[in-house]
N, C-alpha and C positions, 0 to 999 in steps of 0.2 A: 582468901577469897581470889585476890589478885593473882595469886600464884596459879590457882586453878584455871582462871580465865586465860592466862598467859600459856598454860600447858596446852590447853584446848585449841587455842588459836594456833600454837605451834604444830599440834597435830593435824589440823585441817590444811595447813599449808604443805606439810609433808605428804599428806594423801593427795593434794592437788598435784604436787611435783611428781608423785609416783604415777598417777593417771597420765600426766603429760609425757612422762619418760615411756609409758607402755604404748601411746599411740604412734602410728607409723607415720610417715611424711604425708601419705595419701589421705589419711583420715584427717590430719591437721588442716590440709589444703581444703578438704570437703567442708570442714566446720567454719572455716575462714570465709569460704564462698557463701555459705548459708546466712553467716552473720551480716556479710555485706549485703546479700539480697534482702533480708529483713530490714536493714537500715534504710535501703533505697525505697522498699515498700511503704515504710512509715513516713518517710520524707514525702513521698508522692501524695499519700493519703492527707497529710497536713497542709500541703500547698494547694491542693485541689478542691477547695471549699467552694460549693456552687452558690451560696447565698451571700457571703460578704467577702469581698476581695481584699479588705483592708485589715482583716482580723480573723480570728477563730471564735467559735460559739461555745460558751460555757454552759454545761448542763449539770444541774443539781441532781445528786443521786440520793439525797435525804441523809440525815445524821451528820450534816456539815461537810459531806464529801462532794467533790466536784470532778466532772470528766470533760474531756475536750471532744467535741463533735468534729470528726474529721471530713464530714460531707460525703463519704463514701459509704456510709451505712455502719461505721465502726465508731465506738467510743474508746478514746485513748487516755491513758493516765501519764501525765507529764513525769519525765525523770526527775529524780531528787534535785540534781544540780541545775536543772532548767525550770523547775516549778515556778520560782519566784518570777523569772523573766517572763514565762508565757502567761502566766495569770495577770501581770500587769499589762500585757499587750492584749489581752482578750476583750472584746467588745460585747457587753451584755446585751441581749435582744430582748426587748419587752413588748408585749402586745398593749395596743392602746386600750384603756379602760372603757367599757360601755357608757353612753351617755344615759344618765338616769334623769337629770332636770337641767334646765337651761337650754334646752335645744333651740335653735334659731326657727325650726319648722313650727308654724302655728296653724291650727285648723281653721280654715275659712268659714265654717259653719258655726262650732261651739266656740272658737277662738282659744282653745286650749293648746298648750305646746305638747309636742309629741316627737319621739325620737325616730320612730320608723312607722310606716303604715303600707298597707297593700296597694291602694292606689297611688301613693307617692312613689313606692318601687317601681311600679309597672307602667304607670301613665303621667308621672311628674305633676300630680294634682296634689294640692296641700289639703287633703282630707284624711282626718283621723279614722282608725278602724271603727270607733264608735258612732260615727256618722256615715259610715260606708254603705250602710244597708238602706238608707233613704231611697225613695222612688227616683228622685232626680239624679242620683249617682250610680244608677244600675248600669250594667253592660248590655251591649246589643250585638246580635249576630250580624254578620256581614249582608246576608240575604235580607234580614228584616230592615237593615239600615239603608240597603238600596231601594227597597220599596217605599220606606216611610218618607225618606228625605230625597227621593229621585236623584240618586248618585250612580255613577258607574264605577267600574273597577279601576280606571285610571285615576279617579278622584281620590281613592285610598291609598294606592301604591305609587302613582307617578307625580301627582301634584306636591309640590313642596310646601311645607315639610310634611313627609308622610305620616299617616296617622299610626300611633303605636297601638299594639294589639297583643292579646295573649292567645294561646292555643289550648284547646280543651277537647277531650274526646267527645264524640257525638252520644249524647245520652240515650238516644233512641236504638242505636245499634253501633256496637263497638267496630264493626267491619267497615262501617261507612267513614268517609273522609273526616278529618279533624275540623272542628269548627274554631273561626276566628272570631274573638270577641273584642268589641271596641268600646271605648267609653262614650256613652251616649252624648254627653255635652259637648265632646269634641267633635263628634260626627255632626251635630246640630250646627256647630259653628262653622265647619267646613261647607255645609249646605248654604248657610247664609253668605259665605264668600263667594259661592257659584250663582245663587239666584238673587241675591241682594236683600230681599225681604221675605216675611212670611206671607204676604200677598202673592207675591211671584211664586213662591212654592206652592201655595194652594192653587194657583192657575195652572202650574205644571201638572199638579196632581190630577186636576180635572181633565187636562188635555190627554194625559196618558190613560185615564179611565174611559174617555170618548174612544180612543184609539183601541183599546182592548174590546169595546163593545162592537165596534166595526169589524174587527177580526172575528169576534164570536159570530156575528151576523153572516160573514162571509163564509166561515167554516159550515155554519147551519145550512145556508144555502146550497153549498156543494153537497151536503150530505142528502138534502132532498132530491137534488138533480140526479145523484147516483142511484137513489132508491128508485126514482122514476125510470132511469134507464134500465134498472135490474127488472122492473115489473113488465116493461114493454118486450124485452127480450125473452122474458120467461113465457108469455102469452103467445109467441110466435113460434111455430115448430116447422122445420124442413122436413118434407116427405122424402125419407131416405129409403123407403121400400122399392125393391126391384120390379120394374114393369115387364111383364111377359107379353109379347105381342100375339094376337089371335087373328090369323089372316082369313079372309073370306074367299074361299077357293072357288065358289060358284059364280063370283062376280069378277073373275080375273079377265083381263084384256089380252089381246094378241096384236102384236106389231108386225105386219107382214114384210114391212121394208127391212126391218133389223132381225126378223124371225126370233123374237123373244116375248115371253109372257109377262105380265105384270099383275101383282095383287096386293091389297092394301090391308092394313090392320083394322079390325072392327072397331077399336076404341080410340085410335089416334090415327094421324095421317101418314104413318110411316108406310112406305111401299118397298116391295123387293122386286127385282127383275130377274127373270131365269129362262132357261132354255129347256125344251123338252126333247128327249131323244126319240 
């Protein structure tokens, strides 16, 4: 058996030597350039790892096999003589396990621990998803918040710290502008910072209601004034008909000094002066 293997290897070496002898110098130079280019490309892929600068990333291919992630979109298999050295320098990347129990976040309503919640993620409020649907934890639009708590735009966006919000499509019409939704308790807290107490907030609401009523009365009076003016102008008509003079020739007068005749219109005081030949 060993003699057969030695004979096959000798035949293989003989074939390779024959092939090398048949290649021209130009072909050998081209093969060498391609080999050098492949080595340079492989070296560049291994050294340009975008995620870890101190090592390579090992990828499991299943069945016990592993490949090296070059970082350039290619998976490379280590050379036989370098496999042990490369694997020893590879830093395994592991994703952290999800938090199932023992979270530090505890719901301020039911006092249950939770790992994540909608209000915690968007508004930094320690309320679990189970208590999120309560009335006091609802979200409010910016327009309703301004009317209910007597706030201005600067109280939301300029006063520090700015209030957190989420953006949602308008449910009435998709072509309208997006809505900003705020956490109602945070908006109420901001109004207390501005007005000081619930009593001051109610006074401000009453003051704004009175101001609205005054504006309504002014608009109503203006409409009445415009209607009266329209009625007055509609009852008066300017006589635009053309008047034709009808002169009284029998009662014409003669001025001897100027030698002219004068006659007047029968319906108006218009008079004309003329000469007779």
